[in-house]
FIVEX-140500 format. One line per 8 residues: their letters; for each residue x, y, z of N, C-alpha, C. Coordinates in steps of 0.02 Angstrom, whole numbers. Each point is the difference from the previous one (the first is absolute). Layout:
BEGIN
A) X,Y,Z,X,Y,Z,X,Y,Z ~ ...
//
This chain:
BEGIN
MVNLSSIG) 4943,119,724,7,-10,-81,-71,-10,-28 ~ 11,41,-55,-66,8,-34,-17,-57,-47 ~ -54,-28,8,-27,-64,-41,-25,34,-67 ~ 47,-19,-48,-9,21,-64,-56,-42,-26 ~ -7,-64,18,-52,-34,-34,-76,22,15 ~ 8,25,71,-70,21,21,-17,58,-24 ~ 41,46,-26,-15,71,-35,-23,-28,-64 ~ 26,-39,-39,-16,-30,-50,-76,-21,-10
DRKKRNEK) -10,-44,53,-72,-34,-1,-44,55,15 ~ 12,61,43,-41,47,15,-22,34,-63 ~ 56,12,-38,-8,41,-63,-43,-38,-51 ~ 17,-62,1,-47,-33,-56,-68,-6,29 ~ -9,-1,58,-73,7,34,-26,51,-21 ~ 28,62,13,-22,73,-13,-20,5,-72 ~ 35,-21,-40,-4,-5,-80,-63,-31,-11 ~ -9,-71,33,-58,-41,-12,-62,31,28
QCRLTSEG) 11,55,54,-62,28,34,-12,44,-47 ~ 35,42,-39,-21,49,-44,-32,-29,-52 ~ 22,-48,-31,-23,-23,-60,-73,-35,12 ~ -7,-30,59,-43,-33,15,-55,56,20 ~ 17,51,29,-44,58,6,-32,32,-46 ~ 30,1,-63,-12,36,-53,-49,-48,-39 ~ 13,-62,10,-44,-49,-44,-61,-9,57 ~ -1,13,60,-56,3,45,-41,65,-23
QKLLEEEI) 28,51,-12,-37,68,-22,-42,-15,-38 ~ 28,-39,-66,-21,-7,-68,-61,-45,7 ~ 3,-50,41,-49,-58,16,-56,52,39 ~ 23,21,49,-59,48,32,-49,38,-40 ~ 41,41,-43,-44,49,-41,-48,-47,-40 ~ 38,-55,-14,-51,-40,-54,-53,-26,52 ~ 15,-16,53,-66,-25,51,-42,44,18 ~ 16,62,1,-41,63,12,-54,3,-48
SRREISAK) 25,-6,-53,-36,7,-78,-51,-43,-14 ~ 19,-56,35,-59,-51,-18,-54,0,57 ~ -43,42,-17,-41,27,62,-63,-54,-19 ~ -14,-33,-46,-45,-46,-5,15,-62,42 ~ 67,-15,-11,22,-69,35,-13,11,65 ~ 16,55,35,-11,9,71,-63,4,20 ~ -59,30,-46,-64,-7,7,-27,-61,7 ~ 24,-42,-44,-27,-66,5,18,-33,65
KLAEDAGI) 45,3,21,28,-23,55,-43,31,69 ~ -15,68,2,-43,30,44,-77,-31,-22 ~ -16,-4,-38,-63,-42,-24,-10,-71,39 ~ 57,-42,-16,0,-62,29,0,7,84 ~ 36,48,26,8,5,75,-73,12,28 ~ -31,50,-44,-59,14,36,-70,-30,-28 ~ 14,-40,-39,-60,-42,-30,-50,32,-31 ~ 32,46,-49,-32,29,-55,14,-5,-52
SRDTVAKI) -45,3,-59,2,-30,-70,55,67,-23 ~ 47,-38,-52,54,49,-17,-22,52,-43 ~ -57,-13,-48,-37,56,-38,-12,55,44 ~ -35,-21,62,-27,65,35,56,32,31 ~ 69,-24,25,48,45,25,37,36,-60 ~ -14,-25,-62,40,48,-50,-44,61,-15 ~ -58,6,25,-53,60,-2,20,44,38 ~ 40,-17,68,6,36,53,56,49,-13
RQAKDPAT) -22,72,-3,41,42,-27,60,17,40 ~ 57,7,-4,60,23,19,5,-39,76 ~ -10,-61,-6,8,-42,56,80,-2,32 ~ -1,7,57,59,-2,47,2,-62,17 ~ 54,-44,-28,3,-77,24,64,-4,46 ~ -35,-21,56,37,-30,43,50,-58,-19 ~ -14,-35,-46,28,-57,-22,59,17,-45 ~ -12,59,-32,68,28,-33,61,13,49
LSNIHKLF) 9,30,59,41,6,40,28,-61,29 ~ -49,-48,7,10,-68,16,51,-42,-56 ~ -14,5,-60,37,-24,-46,66,30,1 ~ -1,73,9,64,23,-5,60,-26,61 ~ -36,-11,52,47,-33,56,11,-81,-24 ~ -37,-29,-28,28,-52,-34,47,-6,-50 ~ 2,49,-45,48,4,-52,58,8,20 ~ 5,46,45,72,19,46,20,-73,24
SSLNLDLE) -38,-25,34,18,-68,41,28,-47,-54 ~ -34,3,-57,19,-62,-50,72,22,-31 ~ 15,66,0,74,23,-21,47,-6,57 ~ -10,-8,54,46,-13,61,30,94,15 ~ -43,44,-23,21,69,5,-5,10,87 ~ 42,45,11,-11,29,73,-49,51,-3 ~ -64,-1,34,-39,50,-4,21,59,32 ~ 33,-2,62,16,54,37,50,39,-39
ENHYESAV) 30,-12,-60,46,33,-36,-34,30,-59 ~ -64,-20,-14,-40,10,-66,-50,79,12 ~ 7,29,-51,-43,64,-2,-81,-11,3 ~ -20,-63,-1,-60,-11,-2,-33,-39,79 ~ 59,22,52,-11,-15,50,-61,27,32 ~ -13,58,-5,-63,32,24,-54,-27,-17 ~ -12,-13,-65,-52,-23,-20,-25,-79,27 ~ 52,-46,13,-3,-60,17,-13,12,94
IESSRKPK) 36,36,25,-25,19,62,-73,18,21 ~ -29,33,-62,-65,27,9,-45,-65,-13 ~ 18,-37,-38,-37,-53,-14,-11,-46,66 ~ 64,-5,33,3,-33,67,-38,14,45 ~ -20,60,1,-36,28,46,-83,-1,-12 ~ -17,-4,-64,-60,-15,-10,-33,-58,17 ~ -63,0,28,-44,-60,45,-2,-55,-72 ~ 1,-52,27,-5,-55,-53,-73,3,-35
QQKLKYPE) 0,-7,-62,-53,-10,-39,-53,-44,12 ~ -63,33,22,-37,-30,16,-54,-23,-57 ~ -32,-68,15,-34,-28,-42,-68,53,1 ~ -47,23,-53,-60,25,8,-43,-40,29 ~ -51,31,42,-51,-28,24,-50,-7,-41 ~ -14,54,-41,-52,-4,-56,34,15,-58 ~ 35,-39,-40,31,15,-57,-51,11,-59 ~ -62,-23,-2,-51,10,-42,-10,83,-16
LVNILTSD) 3,48,67,5,68,-16,36,20,-41 ~ 59,-30,-20,36,33,-46,-30,5,-53 ~ -12,-56,-35,-41,-19,-60,-59,43,-6 ~ -44,33,54,-58,40,-11,27,65,6 ~ 61,20,34,8,79,2,56,4,-67 ~ 8,-51,-38,43,18,-66,-43,-19,-60 ~ -63,-16,12,-40,-27,-51,-32,55,-53 ~ 22,64,27,-42,54,-54,65,34,-43
EVFPLERL) -13,43,-54,47,13,-33,33,66,25 ~ -42,21,47,20,59,41,23,-30,68 ~ 62,6,22,27,-23,59,14,56,49 ~ -52,11,57,-18,62,28,60,-6,63 ~ 53,0,-13,64,-1,65,-26,59,49 ~ -4,53,-28,4,60,51,-65,-4,43 ~ -53,-34,-26,-55,-17,55,2,-55,36 ~ 44,-56,-13,25,-44,45,47,26,48
IAAYHACL) 39,34,-20,51,30,49,-49,43,61 ~ -44,40,-30,-44,55,43,-33,-51,59 ~ -33,-59,-28,-42,-57,37,55,-16,57 ~ 52,-39,-28,50,-7,53,24,33,45 ~ 12,77,-12,20,46,40,-59,16,59 ~ -75,-6,-26,-43,1,46,-12,-49,58 ~ 29,-65,-38,1,-64,65,48,21,43 ~ 55,22,10,55,10,32,-24,21,63
PPGWTRPA) 22,-29,52,-26,28,76,50,59,8 ~ -27,40,50,56,43,33,37,-27,27 ~ 82,19,-12,60,-8,33,18,-67,-45 ~ -21,-4,-44,26,-65,-44,77,11,-13 ~ 42,-45,18,74,30,-7,24,-38,-59 ~ -8,-49,-35,20,-34,-61,-13,49,-52 ~ 52,15,-44,-13,56,-54,-35,-22,-59 ~ -43,40,-23,-61,-6,-34,35,-35,-71
VTELLEIL) -41,-39,-26,8,-30,-62,-32,25,-56 ~ 23,-3,-56,-33,44,-62,-17,-62,-64 ~ 7,-58,14,3,-52,-65,-64,-44,23 ~ -42,-33,-38,-47,-45,-7,14,-62,61 ~ 53,-33,-13,13,-61,22,25,30,75 ~ 38,43,14,19,25,63,-59,23,49 ~ -40,33,-45,-52,25,43,-58,-58,25 ~ -3,-53,-33,-43,-51,6,29,-56,60
VDLQDIPP) 70,15,-5,34,-48,51,6,39,72 ~ 19,73,-9,-15,32,66,-52,11,25 ~ -61,6,-26,-75,-12,19,-18,-63,51 ~ 47,-55,-20,-20,-53,33,38,-6,81 ~ 44,57,6,34,4,65,-35,60,46 ~ -42,38,-29,-40,63,19,-53,-31,58 ~ 1,14,61,-66,-26,34,-48,48,-22 ~ -61,-44,26,-66,43,-21,-22,54,11
GEIGYETI) 26,19,65,-29,65,40,-57,-9,29 ~ -23,62,-2,-78,11,30,-54,-21,-41 ~ 15,-7,-69,-57,-30,-49,-10,-51,10 ~ 41,-55,8,-12,-68,29,10,-52,-51 ~ 10,29,-60,-5,-54,-65,72,3,-20 ~ 25,-62,-24,75,-8,-34,25,67,-45 ~ 54,23,18,16,62,-43,-4,-10,-76 ~ -1,-48,-24,14,-21,-71,-84,7,-23
FQFVARLI) -46,-10,40,-69,-6,-12,-13,86,10 ~ 29,26,33,-23,64,6,26,41,-61 ~ 61,-9,-16,31,19,-61,-41,-9,-68 ~ -32,-60,-5,-52,-12,-53,-57,29,-3 ~ -33,15,64,-55,31,1,10,83,-9 ~ 70,25,3,9,71,-8,5,8,-82 ~ 27,-48,-32,-1,-16,-76,-84,3,-30 ~ -25,-30,48,-78,-3,-29,-51,52,-19
VDPDIPSS) 29,43,59,-39,71,10,40,64,-32 ~ 43,-18,-28,51,44,-38,-23,18,-71 ~ -30,66,-13,-26,3,-65,63,-11,-59 ~ 58,9,21,48,-2,-59,19,-56,-17 ~ -32,-57,34,14,-70,-17,-33,-27,-55 ~ 28,-32,-67,-61,-20,-30,-47,-48,13 ~ -64,7,-19,-63,-31,25,8,-81,-22 ~ 13,-25,-43,10,-49,-21,58,-45,78
MQQSLEAW) 51,36,11,40,-26,47,-28,2,68 ~ -55,57,24,-26,26,54,-48,-70,10 ~ -33,-28,-61,-46,-56,3,39,-69,11 ~ 59,-15,-21,29,-52,21,29,1,71 ~ 16,59,20,29,0,63,-67,-1,61 ~ -55,30,-16,-44,-13,34,-31,-70,1 ~ 1,-49,-46,-9,-61,4,38,-43,32 ~ 64,29,-4,54,-39,39,-1,5,71
LNSKVPDI) -29,61,26,8,30,62,-73,-39,43 ~ -49,-4,-46,-56,-32,23,14,-70,17 ~ 44,-32,-35,19,-66,22,45,-22,72 ~ 21,70,7,43,6,58,-27,11,68 ~ -54,45,-21,-18,45,70,-76,-7,6 ~ -24,-23,59,-82,-7,-8,-52,56,-10 ~ 25,66,28,-29,50,2,38,46,-44 ~ -4,16,-62,39,39,-33,-7,75,11
QQLLDRIN) -84,7,-1,-20,71,12,23,23,73 ~ 16,-31,66,9,34,51,79,9,-6 ~ 42,-32,-41,84,21,-8,-17,65,-41 ~ -29,-10,-59,-10,68,-31,-17,70,35 ~ -55,-14,36,-4,51,49,53,22,43 ~ 24,-49,38,55,32,48,64,20,-36 ~ 11,-12,-57,57,34,-41,-17,57,-25 ~ -62,8,-11,-34,49,-47,-65,35,31
PQPKSESF) 19,4,76,-76,31,14,-32,61,-28 ~ -67,1,-25,-33,45,-21,-46,42,46 ~ -8,56,-20,-44,37,41,-70,-24,11 ~ -39,-8,51,-71,-31,4,-24,45,-36 ~ -52,-23,-41,-53,36,-37,-60,-31,-2 ~ -65,41,8,-58,-29,4,-38,-13,-47 ~ -38,-46,-2,-39,-20,-60,-72,1,10 ~ -36,10,-37,-66,10,2,-65,-32,-47
YLMIWLKT) -36,-32,17,-41,-40,-38,-80,16,13 ~ -45,3,-54,-65,0,9,-28,-63,-11 ~ -19,-37,53,-35,-61,7,-71,3,-25 ~ -18,-27,-50,-83,-10,-10,-17,-64,-14 ~ -48,-18,33,-24,-72,15,-66,-3,-37 ~ -18,-31,-52,-62,-13,-25,-35,-59,10 ~ -48,0,48,-29,-55,16,-72,-12,-32 ~ 2,-67,-31,-67,-12,-34,-61,-1,39
APQEINHY) -50,27,-21,-54,10,31,-47,-59,-18 ~ -9,-39,47,-38,-59,-3,-84,1,-40 ~ -22,44,16,-76,15,-15,-5,48,-62 ~ 50,9,-33,-1,59,-61,63,-23,-48 ~ -33,-10,-65,47,-32,-42,40,72,-15 ~ 56,-12,-16,55,45,-24,5,66,41 ~ -10,-4,58,1,39,51,42,-5,59 ~ 45,47,34,45,-21,35,8,57,64
FVRAWFAS) 8,-35,58,10,47,64,86,29,-15 ~ 15,55,24,53,23,-3,30,22,60 ~ 71,-19,24,26,19,65,57,31,-24 ~ 31,41,47,62,45,-29,49,16,63 ~ 55,-10,-15,50,23,48,73,49,-25 ~ 23,40,49,50,29,-37,61,-26,50 ~ 46,-41,-29,49,-27,37,65,20,-2 ~ 37,12,46,72,43,-6,43,-43,49
GTSGQTGI) 62,-4,-32,56,-32,47,68,16,-33 ~ 49,-20,55,68,7,-19,35,-64,-25 ~ 40,16,-58,26,-57,-40,35,-49,59 ~ -18,-50,-12,40,-63,57,-43,-16,46 ~ -53,34,13,-52,-28,58,-40,-64,-30 ~ -26,-31,43,-49,-44,-10,-55,28,1 ~ -58,-42,-19,-77,7,-12,-23,20,71 ~ 26,-25,57,-24,14,55,14,78,27
NWEKEPLL) 48,24,-22,5,74,0,-20,50,-50 ~ -48,-16,-48,-23,37,-51,-49,37,38 ~ -12,61,-14,-47,50,28,-60,4,-49 ~ -69,-27,13,-45,7,-42,-58,33,27 ~ -8,58,-57,-74,50,36,-48,-15,-43 ~ -60,-33,29,-57,3,-30,-24,56,-51 ~ -13,-13,-64,-39,69,-37,-66,-13,11 ~ -26,42,34,-83,-8,25,-29,47,-54
LPKLENST) -10,0,-51,-47,33,-44,-82,-16,12 ~ -27,53,11,-78,-10,17,-33,-42,-57 ~ 24,8,-49,-30,-46,-56,3,-68,0 ~ 47,-23,41,37,-68,2,-48,-37,47 ~ -36,40,41,-42,-49,64,-47,-34,-35 ~ 6,-60,10,-58,-58,-16,-21,1,-70 ~ 35,36,-49,-24,-7,-65,47,-24,-47 ~ -35,-27,-51,39,-30,-44,2,41,-79
FTLTEISD) 44,-29,-39,22,34,-57,15,-40,-55 ~ -21,30,-66,34,-46,-61,66,22,-5 ~ 30,-32,-37,73,15,-17,7,68,-46 ~ -55,28,-26,8,67,-28,-5,38,52 ~ -56,-4,40,-4,55,63,76,3,33 ~ 31,-56,16,58,6,42,53,34,-46 ~ 6,-12,-57,54,42,-45,-36,78,1 ~ -53,3,-12,-7,71,-14,-22,46,62
EVLPSLLI) -26,-36,59,-3,50,55,22,-28,54 ~ 22,-54,34,31,-29,49,73,30,-4 ~ 28,-32,-47,71,16,-13,28,67,-2 ~ -19,48,-30,12,56,10,-11,27,77 ~ -55,-12,23,5,20,78,41,-25,42 ~ 21,-68,-20,56,-26,37,66,33,-1 ~ 15,13,-57,70,32,-35,-1,63,39 ~ -57,43,0,-7,75,36,32,-15,71
ECGGNRCA) -46,-49,38,34,-16,59,72,-11,19 ~ 27,-43,-50,73,-31,-4,39,75,-14 ~ -18,49,-17,36,51,-16,19,53,48 ~ -3,48,-12,3,60,56,66,-8,41 ~ 0,-4,66,52,-14,43,34,-75,4 ~ -32,-59,-41,22,-47,20,52,-36,-52 ~ 6,32,-54,53,-33,-47,-1,32,-62 ~ 61,-8,-35,1,22,-70,-39,-36,-38
QSDLTIEL) -7,16,-52,-53,-49,-57,59,-51,-21 ~ 56,16,-21,47,-34,-24,24,-58,48 ~ -16,14,57,21,-59,54,-56,-43,26 ~ -51,-7,-36,-59,-33,26,-7,-77,-62 ~ -13,-52,43,-25,-38,-42,-55,-32,19 ~ -45,-12,-52,-71,-19,11,-2,-81,2 ~ -29,-34,45,7,-80,-2,-87,-1,-3 ~ -12,-51,-31,-84,-15,-17,-9,-63,11
FLPHNLFN) -27,-31,68,-13,-71,14,-70,-8,-34 ~ 12,-58,-48,-54,-17,-48,-16,-71,4 ~ -68,-17,-13,-2,-67,-9,19,-23,-52 ~ 15,-67,-18,33,-21,-69,-33,18,-57 ~ -72,0,5,-32,0,-64,7,89,-28 ~ 39,38,40,11,63,-28,80,29,-13 ~ 31,-68,0,64,5,-14,31,23,-79 ~ -55,1,-42,12,6,-72,-33,84,-13
HEVDQWLI) -24,21,45,-40,52,-2,60,52,9 ~ -9,54,-49,66,54,-10,-14,62,45 ~ 17,-23,81,-7,49,47,45,59,-10 ~ 55,-17,-29,56,55,0,-3,51,-63 ~ -57,-24,-39,-28,56,-45,-51,42,13 ~ -23,-19,63,-52,61,21,29,63,-4 ~ -45,50,-28,21,66,-20,-17,40,68 ~ 46,51,20,-11,58,37,-21,51,-41
KESLELPI) -60,23,13,-36,53,-44,-3,68,27 ~ 60,32,-21,18,63,18,14,44,-53 ~ 34,48,0,26,42,-59,14,-42,-64 ~ 33,-58,25,28,-48,-45,-34,-71,24 ~ -9,-51,-59,-16,-60,24,61,-45,2 ~ 12,-13,53,61,-42,16,-9,-66,20 ~ 7,-55,-19,7,-72,32,28,0,63 ~ -13,-34,56,31,10,58,68,-37,7
GVEYRVVV) 1,-44,-54,71,-43,1,44,41,-40 ~ -6,59,-23,53,37,-16,25,49,55 ~ -56,18,35,19,56,64,27,-40,47 ~ -6,-63,14,7,-35,65,23,-60,-24 ~ 29,-47,47,27,-65,-2,-70,-39,25 ~ -35,-38,-51,-58,-37,13,23,-83,9 ~ -16,-24,39,-3,-76,12,-70,-36,22 ~ -5,-58,-13,-45,-30,25,16,-62,50
RSEERLSL) -55,-9,40,24,-63,44,-70,-48,8 ~ 15,-47,39,-61,-52,-2,-37,3,70 ~ -66,10,-8,-45,9,45,2,-76,28 ~ 20,-63,-33,-10,-68,39,68,-10,43 ~ 42,41,7,56,-10,30,-17,43,76 ~ -57,27,10,-3,33,52,-52,-45,42 ~ -25,-74,-30,-44,-36,29,32,-44,65 ~ -44,-25,44,26,-40,43,32,-68,-25
PYLRKRKE) -36,-27,-48,36,-61,-19,76,9,-34 ~ 12,56,-27,60,16,-23,60,0,58 ~ -20,1,69,44,1,36,54,-64,3 ~ -31,-71,-36,59,-50,0,48,15,-54 ~ -12,49,-49,63,31,-38,35,53,14 ~ -20,33,67,44,49,20,65,0,3 ~ 34,-50,34,65,8,12,41,-15,-68 ~ -39,-40,-39,46,-3,-66,-7,56,-41
WEKKWLQL) -57,44,-4,-4,69,-23,63,46,24 ~ -6,-10,75,67,47,31,65,-25,-24 ~ 8,-68,-7,66,-19,-16,12,29,-59 ~ -46,-10,-56,27,26,-70,3,74,2 ~ -41,48,36,11,68,-6,73,15,33 ~ 23,-30,50,60,4,28,49,-9,-37 ~ 4,-66,-49,29,0,-50,13,49,-53 ~ -59,20,-28,-4,60,-40,52,53,24
NKLSCSPC) -29,38,56,51,41,38,76,-11,6 ~ 15,-60,3,67,-29,-10,36,20,-68 ~ -55,-19,-45,27,7,-80,-22,67,-23 ~ -9,50,41,-21,63,-20,31,27,-69 ~ 63,-20,12,50,41,-71,-3,-62,-65 ~ -31,-46,12,2,-50,-49,-36,24,-46 ~ 6,-21,-82,-44,17,-49,-66,-49,4 ~ -55,29,-13,-63,-25,-11,5,-66,-35
TELFISGD) 47,12,-62,-10,-72,-46,48,-59,40 ~ 18,1,58,36,-48,25,-55,-34,63 ~ -54,43,20,-42,-26,44,-66,-8,-26 ~ -13,8,-64,-62,-13,-36,2,-63,-36 ~ -55,-47,-6,-19,-54,-58,-42,26,-40 ~ -24,-19,-54,-54,4,-40,-59,-34,21 ~ -55,45,11,-66,-35,14,-44,-21,-44 ~ 29,7,-63,-48,-21,-70,8,-70,10
CHWRELYV) -35,-38,35,-3,-69,1,-48,-26,38 ~ -22,-62,-2,-56,-22,48,29,8,76 ~ -68,13,20,0,22,84,30,-54,41 ~ -3,-70,-3,44,-50,30,68,19,-3 ~ 13,3,-70,76,-2,0,31,87,28 ~ -33,39,-7,9,61,39,17,0,60 ~ -56,-42,37,5,-17,78,71,-39,21 ~ 5,-36,-42,59,-50,18,78,34,-15
RLTDKNSE) -6,40,-57,59,32,-2,17,59,57 ~ -62,24,22,1,56,53,16,-24,76 ~ -8,-78,13,12,-19,54,65,-42,-8 ~ 30,-7,-39,59,-49,-4,47,22,54 ~ 12,-44,38,57,8,59,64,23,-24 ~ 23,-23,-66,68,11,-29,-1,65,-35 ~ -55,34,-6,7,68,-13,-30,45,34 ~ 31,8,48,-24,49,54,4,91,-14
NILGCQMT) 46,-1,-54,0,67,-23,-57,11,-54 ~ -36,-37,-14,-61,8,-51,-44,22,49 ~ -27,63,-6,-53,43,38,-57,29,-34 ~ -5,-12,-67,-49,34,-24,-14,-32,-88 ~ -51,33,-42,1,-32,-63,-17,73,-33 ~ 9,-13,-69,-20,55,-40,-36,-39,-66 ~ -60,35,-21,-36,-33,-47,-24,51,-48 ~ 8,-30,-67,-37,42,-63,-48,-12,-16
AVPNLSVQ) -19,-61,6,-83,-27,-13,-35,15,54 ~ -58,34,-23,-45,20,59,-18,-52,28 ~ -4,10,76,-31,-63,43,-63,-16,-13 ~ -17,-54,3,-78,-17,-1,-23,-9,56 ~ -52,44,34,-16,-15,49,-86,-20,8 ~ -12,-43,-49,-68,-37,-7,0,-64,37 ~ 65,-43,23,-4,-63,13,37,16,76 ~ -29,-44,38,28,0,76,71,-13,10
GNVFNAIL) 38,-31,-43,62,-21,3,49,44,-44 ~ -20,60,9,46,49,-35,73,12,27 ~ 23,36,-43,70,36,24,6,32,70 ~ -44,41,1,-10,40,52,1,-33,70 ~ -42,-52,-6,2,-61,61,55,-25,9 ~ 37,-18,-48,69,-30,-8,43,42,40 ~ 7,54,-11,39,58,27,-18,15,68 ~ -68,5,10,-6,-4,69,23,-56,51
QSAAPVAV) -22,-66,-21,5,-58,37,79,-17,1 ~ 37,44,-37,87,-15,-6,31,52,46 ~ -42,52,31,25,61,37,39,34,-39 ~ 20,-1,-65,35,35,-25,-20,84,4 ~ 47,53,12,-19,55,18,-9,57,-50 ~ 12,-32,-67,11,65,-56,-23,-47,-75 ~ -26,37,-28,-34,-28,-72,-9,78,-38 ~ 20,-17,-76,-18,49,-42,-34,-30,-58
WLRQNLEI) -55,24,-28,-28,-25,-55,-37,50,-44 ~ -12,-13,-63,-51,34,-29,-72,-16,-13 ~ -28,55,12,-83,-16,-8,-27,11,-70 ~ 38,10,-47,-37,-11,-64,61,-17,-55 ~ -28,-43,-52,43,-36,-45,12,61,-47 ~ 62,3,-21,22,52,-53,30,-16,-60 ~ -2,34,-55,39,-34,-58,59,38,-1 ~ 42,-9,47,84,26,-4,22,-57,42
DCQNALNQ) 71,19,-7,53,-40,41,-4,6,75 ~ -67,-32,25,1,26,80,56,-36,39 ~ 31,-57,-7,52,-26,22,61,51,12 ~ 9,12,-63,72,44,4,-8,72,52 ~ -78,24,-16,-5,55,42,0,-5,67 ~ -22,-50,31,-15,-24,60,76,-18,32 ~ 38,-39,-42,67,1,14,42,68,25 ~ -17,45,-30,17,64,1,-17,24,68
VLNCKIAE) -64,0,10,-26,14,77,41,-38,54 ~ 3,-57,-21,32,-40,54,80,-8,4 ~ 36,47,-42,64,15,-5,21,57,62 ~ -11,-16,54,17,43,53,15,-45,69 ~ 12,27,45,6,-35,68,-64,-4,33 ~ -20,-67,27,-71,-5,41,-27,59,39 ~ 70,41,26,-32,53,37,-23,44,-33 ~ 12,18,-63,-19,56,-49,-59,-25,-33
LQNSVQNC) -20,-51,9,-69,-35,-51,-58,50,0 ~ -18,24,58,-64,44,-7,19,59,-28 ~ 60,31,2,9,52,-50,14,3,-69 ~ 26,-72,-18,-2,-8,-73,-60,-16,-42 ~ -50,-26,55,-66,-13,-20,-42,65,-24 ~ 16,41,58,-37,70,-13,29,34,-64 ~ 71,11,-9,32,23,-47,-26,-19,-65 ~ -14,-75,-7,-32,-43,-54,-72,42,-23
RTEAFISN) -40,-3,63,-74,45,-2,9,55,-36 ~ 48,47,25,15,72,-13,14,-10,-77 ~ 51,-46,-40,1,-7,-63,-55,-8,-31 ~ -44,-46,19,-63,-13,-35,-45,63,-13 ~ -3,42,56,-34,71,4,11,47,-59 ~ 68,-1,-3,24,37,-64,3,-25,-57 ~ -23,-73,-12,14,-33,-63,-57,17,-59 ~ -55,57,13,-42,17,-30,-48,-56,-42
GEPHIGAH) -17,-47,54,-53,-42,-15,40,-67,-42 ~ 58,7,-10,34,-60,-26,1,-59,55 ~ -5,-63,-21,-5,-57,30,68,-9,54 ~ -15,8,58,55,-6,53,-24,-42,56 ~ 63,-36,33,-28,-48,45,0,39,68 ~ 0,63,2,7,46,55,-68,17,17 ~ -52,-6,-35,-57,20,-3,-40,-70,42 ~ 25,-52,-17,-33,-70,31,54,-26,56
LALLWEDP) 37,25,28,54,-31,42,-16,0,79 ~ -6,-72,17,-20,12,78,54,-34,42 ~ 8,33,67,53,-35,41,-39,-22,63 ~ 20,-55,14,-21,-26,68,62,-6,47 ~ -6,37,66,55,22,42,-36,-19,58 ~ 33,-55,40,-41,-12,54,54,1,64 ~ 9,53,43,36,6,59,-48,-38,62 ~ 30,-47,32,-46,-33,43,16,57,76
HRLPPDVT) 41,38,-8,-8,54,54,-38,53,4 ~ -32,11,-53,-48,52,9,-67,-18,-35 ~ -44,1,55,-80,-32,-19,-34,54,37 ~ -77,-14,-25,-37,46,33,-8,-12,66 ~ -4,50,40,-7,-27,78,-56,-26,17 ~ -55,-9,-25,-44,-48,30,24,-76,-5 ~ 37,-14,-43,17,-62,-12,68,-17,28 ~ 38,60,20,75,-15,29,7,-41,72
PLLMP) -56,20,36,9,-48,73,-13,-74,-17 ~ -38,-10,-57,-12,-74,-16,52,-38,-27 ~ 32,34,-49,53,-31,-47,70,13,29 ~ 12,55,54,74,6,4,18,-37,64 ~ 53,-19,17,21,-28,65,-9,45,44
//
């Protein structure tokens, strides 16, 4: 006998199911349209600011499907009979939303007006190891979460560090974002340059130097002995492996020279020796080891008098170095000097403005600031006031005793905005500073005699691993 009561109850339940399904669909559509609400929930789950999440374009939000599931449950709907079943099942198959290990990266990667999603995806794909079975993702939060699960592989660093390193060397990433990423990575990785080299190995290139040492002649005023070497080495080598060939000009034997004779006679002969089969002119850097009393002498303005008279600082990169660093008493500063040079190499992509302080102060203050243990990234100074060399406690002695490897200064006071002009020179990565100084000297050369800092700009650049061979056995470990 048919139970009419049960049939009626089933009919009522079916009518209620249809009514609730329609109501559920309406509420579901409203839920999906409320992207901001779900984004806020995702922000709370991930520990990211809501404003930052709002910047993420086309965010695929796992919280949305979770909210859909909760919505149907609250309406007592049978999910198995609903046409959103596949979406809910897909949601249940997704891994549980992980908390980001480095949520601050989201703030950095969304800080610029241009959001380089395509480049982020490219860097992410470059981090995927062979045979990675999980489907690749295409949205920022998904990328950062997925990177947390990918093993480091042969590179040996956390995969998310590799991801950031790839963005740092990507020319299509905004420079301001790259600087923020590099600062972040430096706080996580002890040797960022090693990581950059591993993810972006560069072909080895040779570097060439003309090393000239002017030693004061004790018995003759304003006369100097001159010794010179041609040095070559492959990038990444230590000083022990630099090949240094003595340039034995007959005129250098036991002779002394004035500065005018060095610029007019000795230097042209040395440059001829460096040419020919040794290296191209554009690849050569001239290093002059000088006593401090010559640091304000305009050695980079010495003229090459051929068919044209050109300053050597226009045709070559010219830097000065301290003769005092070659002395035995300076051995006690050796390790500190190497430590700061290593830090400079680690920060090779950092802007000079972040690594320099002003040297336009008393030498005591300069020394204290250059040796501050809480400011290990301060590696040099810049000066627009001409340094006074007439007193023993001058700024160059402060730089020497601090073991700072880099300094930039003006040798003449000019009635122009020198600080602004010098800031433009320093508006580059520290690894590019020598080229920036050469470009400034070239601009001065074509300025038709107008006041320009490039005609009076000196650069101290002290590599502890490239020293004259006479002192290398004494000062090198």
